[in-house]
N, C-alpha and C positions, 0 to 999 in steps of 0.2 A: 504494500500500500504506500503510495507516495503522498507527500504533503503538497500544498498548493505551490510551493516554491520549486517543486521538482526534486526535492531531496527525499529519498526513501526512508521509511522508518527502519531503524536498526543501524547500528554504528557502521559507517563506511560502505554500506550497500550501495550499489550503482542502480540508478533509476530503472534502466531497461533490462536488468538481469532478472532471470527467473527467480521468484521467491523460493527460499530454501535450497538454493544450489549448493554444490559440495564445497565451494570456496568459503561461503558464508557460514556453513555448518561445521566443516571438518578441518579446514586448513589452519595452521598455527597463525595466531593474530599478526605476528610480525611479517608473515609471508603474504597475507591477504592483499595489501595494496599492490604488490608486484604482480600477483596472479590476476588481479583486476585490470592492471595495465595491459596484461597479455590477453585479456578477455577470456580467461579460463572459466569464468562464471557465465560466459555467453558463447557456447561452443559452435554455434551455427557458422561463424566465419571460418573456423578451421575446416569444417566440412566443405564449405564452398571453395576453399583453396585446395583441398585434397582431392575432391572428386574429379576435376580435369586431369590430375595425375593418373588416377586409376583408369579413366577413359583411355589415356595415351598408352599405358603399358598393356592393358587388356586387349585393346584393338590391335596393337602391334603383335601381341602373342597369338591372337586369333588369326592374324595374317601370315605369320612366319613360324609359328609353333612355340609352345610353352617351354621355358627354360627354368631350372630351379632358382637361378639368380633373380628371376622375376618376383619370387616370393619376397626376397629382400627389398626389391624396388618398391613393392606394395607397402611393406612395413616401414622401410626407410622414409618413403614419402609421407607416411602417416606421422611419424615422429618429426620429420623435417617441416611438415605443414604446421604442426602445433607450434614449433619453435619460431618459424619465420612469420607466421601470423602474429605471434606474440611480439616479435621484434618490430614488425611493421606497424602494429597497433600502438606500441610504445612510441615509435617515431612519430606516428600520427598525433598522439596526445601531446608530445613535446612541441611539435610545430603548431598545434591548435590550442595551446593552453590559454591564449588570450581570447579565442573565440568560444571555447567550450564553456567558459564561465558565464557567457551571455545567453546560452541556450538551455531551456528547461531540462531537456532530456540528457544533456551532457555535463551540466555543472556539478553533478555528484561524482564525476570521474576522479581518480586519485590525485592528479596534479591540481586542477582548479579547486578541489575541496581541501587541499593541504595535507593529504595523507603521505605524499612523497614530494621531493623536490625535483626540478628538471634535471639536476645533476645526477641524483640517484636513479632516475628513470633512464638516463643515458647509459649509465653503467650496466643496468639491467638489460637494456637493448643490446649492448655489445656482447654480453655473456650469452644471450640466446642466439645471436647471429653466429658466434664462433662455434657453438655446439652444432648448429645446423650445417655450418661449413664442414665440420668433421664428418658428418654423414654424407655430404655431397662428394667428398674425396673418395668414397668407396665406389663411386660410379666411374664410367669411362671418361676419357678426356673431353670428348665433345659435349657430354652431359655436364661436366664440370664447367666448361666455358659458358654454356647456356645458363647455368645457375648463377654464375658471377654476373653475367650480362643483365639478369633480371633485377639486380640491385638498383640500376638506374631508374627503372620504372617505379620501384618501391620508394625511392627517394623523391621522385617528382610528384607522385600522386597526392600527398596532402596539400600541395600548393595549387592543384588544378582548379579547385572550386573558387579560387581567387581571381582567375583570369578567363574561365570558360564556363558556359552553361552545360558542358559535356564532361564533367569530372568522372562520370560513370564509364566513359571510354577508357580513361587512364586506369581506373580500377580494374576494368576488364582485361586490359593489356597485362597488368601485373598478376591478377588472380588466376588467369588461365594459362600462364606460362608453363605450368606443370605438365600440360598436355604435350608440349614440345619436348620438355626435359625428360619425361618418363618414357616417351616413345624412343628418344635417342638413347636413354639408358638401356633399353632393351635391344634396339637394333644397331646401335653404334653410330648411327648417322640420322640426320633429320630427313623427313620425306613429306611429300605433299599431303597425304591423308592426315598427318598430324597438324599441318597448317590449317586444314579445313576444320578439324576438331577445335583448334585454337580460336578460329573465327566464330564458330558456333558458340563457344563459351563466352566470347566477348558480347555477342548479341544477347545471350542469356543473362549476363551480368548487368547489362543496361536494363533489361526487363526487371530483374528482381531488385536492383538497387534504386531504380526509380520508385518502385513501390515503397521501399524503405525510406527514401528521401521525403516522401509525402508527410511523414511524421513531423519533420522539422521545417516545412516550407514557410510557415508564418515567421518563425524566428530568423530563418535564412534571409527572407526578404527584408526584414528590419535591419539586419547587420551587414547586408550586402554580399552574402555568400550565395554562389550560383549552384544550380543543379538542374537535371533534366525534369525533375518534378515541377519546378517553377517554369521551365521552358515549355513543357507539354501542357500544363494546366488542365483544363477541362477536357482536352483531347487525349489525355493519357491513355485511356483504354484502347482507342483506335490506333494510336501510334505503337503501343506495346504489342498489339496484335501483329503488326508488321515485323517487329523484332522477334516475336515468337516464330513466325513463319521463316524468317531468315535463319534462325537457329536450327529449325527442323531440316531445312533444305541443305544447309552447310554440313550438318552432321551426317545426313543421309549420303551426301556426295563423298564425304570422307570415308564412310563405311564401304561404299561401292569401290572406291579407288584402292582401299586397303585389301579387300577380300577378293576382288577379281584379279586374274582369271582362275585362280586355283580353288576357290571355295565352292562347296556344293550350293545348289539353289536354296536349300533349307537354311544353311548357315548365312547366306546373303540376306534372305528374308528375315532371319532372326535379328541380324544387326540393324537392318532398316526399321524393323518393328520397334527396336529400342529407341531409335530417334523419334519415331512417331508417338510412342507411349510417353516419352519425355515431353513432347509437344502437348499431348493430352493433359498432362498435369499443369502446364502453363495455361491452357485454355480453362481448366478448372479454377485456377487462381483468378483469371480475368472475370469469370462469371460471378465471383464473390467480391471483387474489388470495390471498395468504397473509399475514394481518395480523401474523403473528409473524416474518416474514422481511423485514428492512429492505432488503436488496438487491433483492428482488422488488418491494417497494413503490416503491423509487426507480425501477426500470426501468419499471414501469407508469405512474408519474407522468410520466416523460419521454416516454412513448409518446403522451401527449395532444397533442403537436405534430401528429402524424399524424391524430389524431381530429379536431382543429379544422380541419385543412386539407381534410378530406373535404367538408363543406358549402360551404367557400369554392370548391372546384373545381367542384362542381355548380352553384353560383350563377354562377360565371364562364361555364360552359357555357350557362346560360340567357341570359346577356348576349349571347353570340355568336349566339344564335338570334334 
């Protein structure tokens, strides 16, 4: 339950975290501000960073065959996504500390609420990034290079909303990089199907993060922060339907390029069905979207964990075949 000022009841809790999450209940009190910086109390972001990684490695395995190292890619990407999402969110909170204090949903975050200093947050960010880098070093050279290159996107993203109404594009570029990296970690080189998965993920990110941004649009307009929620306005549903179709088409094209000519018809249809079932979930979200209801927007945003799991499960089934 939150107060009218946007500060949740309970010491240090973050406004948009699920009540009774494991950080607030079980983590040592000294660790809680740092785990909140990493959004450990809000795991949806880790899922959204991780799932394109799983798309990449599973579709690559379906195309060229499963290798036991793929199991480590799946696990390593899971740990790495948790660490890099934490590092990225910490960087975001450091750069946005002046803005977050002016927005009801974000003023309870650890830095604007005084739980940690910007210097302490920077040290925590570096620790997470170094651990993630250690995992990256277990992959092949091309994957390592791709992982290092992604840091530029992570660094730029927090500033995007200051100069463009399309910060969601920059988020998509950063959050879906794992599709390229995980494909390369399996195959040893980048290929066009991974690029199409990447582009599909970017369209998906614009879709879900626009829904998310509608929670903050009033505050954003007052303080001069830009977003696709403000840009699309009342046309949000119609425009997001276009991004939904882009995501379906791009993912389907990536599946076809990856699996032909060696896959059976059933395997090919299974992969394409994953892309269209993914689109069905986005259509379900649009049918329930109310851009004036922040609680509904947050619920739909969080449901994208299930949306992203759908193609991953279909690709895994194609691997088993």
